[in-house]
N, C-alpha and C positions, 0 to 999 in steps of 0.2 A: 488103229491097225499098226502093228509093229512086228518086225521080224529081226533076224540076226544082221540083216544088211541095211534095212530102212526103218525110219520112224515117221509117223504122220500125225499131224494135229491141225487144228483150226488156226487161221491167220489172226493175229491180235487186232489188225486193222483191215477188216475184210473189204475187198473191192467188189464183191458180189454177194448174193444171198448165200451161196456156197463158196467158200474160199478156204482151201486147205493147202498145206505145205507138205511135200514129201521130201524127206531129208536123208541122205546116206549117213550111216554111222561112221564110215571112214571119212576122214577129213579130205575134202576137195575144195579148193578156194572158190572156184567159179566155173561157169560153163566154158570159159576160155581155157581152163586147165585140162579139159577133156580131150581125149584122143580117140582114134577109130576103135581101139580095143575097149573103150568105155560104152560103146553103143548098146550092149546088152543091159548095162546098168540104167541107161536113159530109158530104154524100152520098158524095163521093169518098173521104173518110177512112174511112167505113163500108165501102165497097167494098174498099178496100185492106186493111182489118183482116180482113174475111171471107176475102179471097184469101190472106192470111198464114196463117190457120187451115187452109185447104184445103191450102196448100203444106206445112204441117207435119202433114198426114194427120188433121186433125180435121174430120170431115164433118157432124156434127150441128149445123148452124147455128141450130137452135131451142134449143140448150142453151148459150147464150152471154149475156154481158152486155157491151154496148158503151155507153160513156158518158163523161161529163166530171164532174170535181169542180166544185161550185158555190162561188164565192167566198164567204167567205174560206177555204174548206176545201181549199186546194191547197198543195202544198209548192214548186212551181215556177211562177213567174208567166209561163208561156208555154203557150198552148193545147195540149192533148194528149188524144187519144182513148184511153181504156183499152179493150182488147179482151181479155176473159176467157172461158176455157172449160176444162173443162165447168163451167157455172154450178151445176149440181146437186151438184157435189162441193166447192164452196167451203166453207172452215171458218168457224167463228163470227166470227172476227176479220175475215175477208174480207167476210162478209155484212154486218157492221156498217158497213164502209167502202163496199162496192160493191153491196150487196144491194137488193132491192126496197123495203125499209123504211128505207133510209138517207136521211136528210134532206140529206146532203151530196153526193149523187151523182145526176146527171140523165142518163137514158138518151138516146142519140142520137135515138131516135124522138120522145121528148118534147121534146127541143130543137128538132127540125124543126117539130113542131106549134106550139111557142111562137113560133118565128121566122116562121111562116106566118100567125100570127093578127094 
């Protein structure tokens, strides 16, 4: 799935059975570079990520992790949304990187709350 604003593809080192990246074509360094006016972009990235899961026959959208690495904990200095599912089946390594207790991963919902405040 690709359009004029976003590009999507599978992660090369998947952290779950379904692990996709949603990347804006416009260069943005990281989630720390985003401002309130970028909220529509983040929402669109989330929508595309969920659509990708549905396209690949994963329908339990409550069993997902969508989020961003917090600087300096990223390997590529270009904003990208991680879309992982099923979250309930992620292994220990993946949980350390993308899980709820990870200090280096910010969910898309928490990012939106932060941008809106």
